[in-house]
N, C-alpha and C positions, 0 to 999 in steps of 0.2 A: 229901428235898430240899423246903425252903422255898418258898412260891408267892411269885410276885412280884406285890405289891400293884396291883391294879387301879383306877383313877380312875373315879370317877362319870360316869355316860353325858353326853357333850357338855362334857365338863372338859378343858382343854389339858394335856397331860401336861408335866412340868417338864423343861427342857431340859439335855440332857446335857452334861456338862464334860468335857474332858480331864484328864489328870493336871497340869496345868500351869494349870489354871482357866481357859483359854481355850474357849470354845464350839467344839463338833465342827464341822469345816468343812462346807459345805454347807446351812447354816441360814442364812437372811436378817437381816441386824441393821439396824434401823431408827436412821438417825442421831440422836445424842442432841441434843435442844433445849437452848440455854443458859440454864440455871436460876439459877444463882449469880451474884451481883453483879457477880463479877470477869469472869465470861464476858460478860455483857450490856456491860460498859463497853468490852471489848476487841473487840466484834464491831460491824463501821463497814460500812455499807451504800456499795456504789461509786456514785460521783457520775459522772454524763456531763458533756461537755467544757461544755455549755452551762450546766449547773449551776454548775461552777465559774467560769466567767466571770462571770456574774450574783454569785455570792458575794464574789468579789474587787471587783466594782464597787460593790456596796453596802458594803462595808466602807471605800470612799472617801468619808467624809462630805461634803467639798467638792464633789465631783462630784454627789453623789447631790443635795444642795442647789442645785446650779445646775441640775440636771436640771429639779427642783419649779419652778424661778422662771423658766426657759427655756420649759416646758409652761405656766404661767401666763401667759407674754408672749404665746405664739403664740394659746393660747385667747382672751385678751383680745382681742387683734387682729382674729382670724378671727370670734368670737362679741360680742365687747364693743361692736364700732361697731352692730351690730342693735339691741342693748338699751339703746344710750344714747338719750335723747330727742332730742339732737341730730346731724345728718347732717353730715358733712364740708363739706359743699358750704349747708348752711344759712347765711344770713346774719341775726344776731340785731340787736336794738336796740341793745346793750352794745358800744360801741366802745374798745377800748385797756383794757379791764378787767383789774384785777388778780386772782389766783386768790380764789375764793368759793366759798360751798355752791353756788350755781345752776352757776358753771362753775370747776371744780376748778383747772383749769390756765389759766383767765383766756381772754381772747380777743384778737382782733388789731385793726388798724385799721379793717379791713372789717366786724368783727362776727362773723368765725367763730369757734367754740368750737374752743379750742385740742387740749383732751382728743379731741372727734371726729378733729380734723385728726392728733393723736398717733396715734390707733387705726388710722385709714386709713393714714398712713405707714408704720407698724410691719407692716401686713397686706401692702403690695406690698413691703417690704424681705424680710420674711421668704419671702415668695412666690419673690422674684429669689433670694435665697439659696438657698433648697432647691432649686430648679430648675439652677441651677448647677451645686450638690453633685452632683445626679443626672446631668447631662449630662457632666460634667468628669470625674467618677469612673469612669463607664461607658467613656468614649472613652480616656482614660488608663488604665485597666485593662487594655482590650484591646490597645493600643499597647504596654504594656509588657510583658503576657505573651507577646505574638509574638514581639517582640526579645527577652525573656531566654531563651524555649524554643527557637528556630530558631538563634540566634546568627548567625555568619558575616556575609554580606552585608545580609541581612534586620536584622540588628541594627544594623549601621552605616547604613543608609538611614535606618531611624526616628528612631535617638537624633541623628544629625547634623541632622535636622530637628526633632526636640525642642530639641536645644543653639540652633537657630537662633531657634525661637520663645522660647528663657529669655533671649537676649540682648536683646530689645527689651523696653523698659520696659512692664510689665502696663498700666498707667494710659495711656502713652501710645499705644500701639496697639487699647487697647479703647476709648479717646476717638477715635480715628481713625475706627474701624469704627463707633461710633456716629455720628459727626458724619456720615459718607458715606451710611451707611443710613437715618439719621434716627431720632432717640430720640423717645422720648413712650410707646411701648408697652412695659410691662413684661416682656413675653413677648421681644420683640425685645432688649432691654437684657440680659435673661438670657441669651440665647445668644449674645450678643456677647461677656460676661465669661467665659461657659463655654469659648468658642474659643480664649481665651489662658491659661485657669487648669487644664488638665489636665496641662500639662508635669511638674510635682512628682510627681503621683501615678504619671505613667507611667513614671517614673527609679524611684520606691521599688518598683513592683511589678516592675520589670526586675530591679533586683538581689535581690528575694527568689525569683524564679523563676530565675534563676542557681543560687542556692542550691539550690532545692527541687528542680530537674531532675536532680540527681545523687545522689539519694536511691534507697534500696531499693524503696521502693513503686512509684517509677515506672519501674523496671526490671521489676518482676514484673508491670506493666500492660502494658508492650511486650511482654512476654514470653506474655502471654496473648490479644495479638492486637488490644490496644486501640487505637483510631486516635489520632491526635495532637490532633483536636479534643475527643475525649473525654477524653484524659488532661489538655487545659488546663482544659475546664471542669468536669469532674467530679473529679479528683484534685488539680489544682495551686491553681487557685483559691481552694477553699473553706478550704484552708492557709494561704492569703495574706490571708484575709479581714480578719484583725487588723488588719495594717498599711492596708489599701483604709480600713477603719472610720474609724481613728484619723485619717487623711488627709482623709477626705471631711469630718469635722467641721471641720478646719483651714480646708478651703475653704469651708465655709458663713461661717466668721467672716471670711475675706477677701472673700468676695463681698459681704456686708453693706458692709464699708468702702469697696470699690471702687464699689458701687451709690450710696454716699452721697458719693464724691467725685464722680462723674459727674455725678449729680442737681446737686451743688453747683455745679460748673461750667457746668450747662445743657445736659448732653450725654446726662442720662438720662431719668428721669421727668419730663414736663412739664405743668405747668396745662392743663386744670381738674383733672386728678388730681394725687395728691401723693404724697411718700415722705419718710421720715426727713430723707435728704439735702437734699431740696427745703426742708422746713421749717427745717431749720437754715440753709441759703443764705440763705431769706428773714427768718431774725431776727438774723442777723449784726449790721446795720444797727441794730438796736433794742437791742443786747445790754447797752447801759447804761441807757436808759431803761424798757424794757419788757423785764426778762431772762427772764421765763418763756416767751419766743418762742423765745429760744436755748436755753434750759438743758434745759428738759423733753424735747424731741426729742432733744439730745445725750446727756443722760442715758441712755434709752432705747436709743440706740446702744452706749452703753458697755456696758450690762447685758447686752445680746445677745452682744456679742463677749466679754465677760467668762465668760459662763456657758457658751459653746459652746467656749471653751479648756478652763475646768475639766473640761467634760465628755469633751474628748479625752484630757485626762491620766488621767481614770479609766477611760477605754476602753482606753489604753496600757496601764496596768497591769493591766486585767482580761485582755488578751490575752496578757500576757507569760507565757510557762510558767515562768520564774524566780522570778514574783513570788511573795514570803514574807508578804504583809501579813497574810493569814488562812490558817488549815490548811484546805487544800482536798482 
């Protein structure tokens, strides 16, 4: 009988194979790494929901460009006023001068530097708009979530109250509240606008909740003993985040325009402070003789409103699960 050849000490013996060519059962086989170009090409790493949203948003070039412009406006309004050599309240010796190197946006009849005034006005307008978006989005989301989740009597009471607020013109009720409470303070102006700007968000969130509450994951959460509060805030609201964020951006644009209108009518921010609406109101009389006093603040208002609307369009496409703009 021939001897079986023995390997050298420390050498791993060759793996035995079955007659069919497959390894003998019981041996551990390490997964093969993709080595060929074809395998590497079709090996795609899984992406999270956040990565897909960011990827879709970046594919929307107009929204990305608008975001850059809006960030520049916000950064300029918040930090530019401190870096500029003139303060919005400073009175110079140049009266009603046209745009120049010393005063890029000219001066008014008192001697205020228009650029400093526009920076201050943009700062106040952006502060008002962001606070309105925060307050109205929070309150409207809670109202819509409770109405959509509980339905029945709760839904009827909350939605009838929402419809009542919707029937009153936004500018009229905001002007009435501002006139009654007294304008001038930007925080008070923001609270007044937010008190009548939450209705659209509430209706959108309610409609989203009416659809989401019938999903299987909500039934599973109930079966596991989750409370209504946990289901609303941990399961349903995150799934409605897309609609909420998009409507929040629209609210920012609306708040800018409403604050401008209130200041234009003398019911918003008042001197000695200033806002873009107040600057437009002050410059309308000189639109023919000193157009820089009217058109520069108006141009900033248009830029803010347009950029926020384009950002909202990009967010809407990014949160849309059926979006096919890019491969996600």
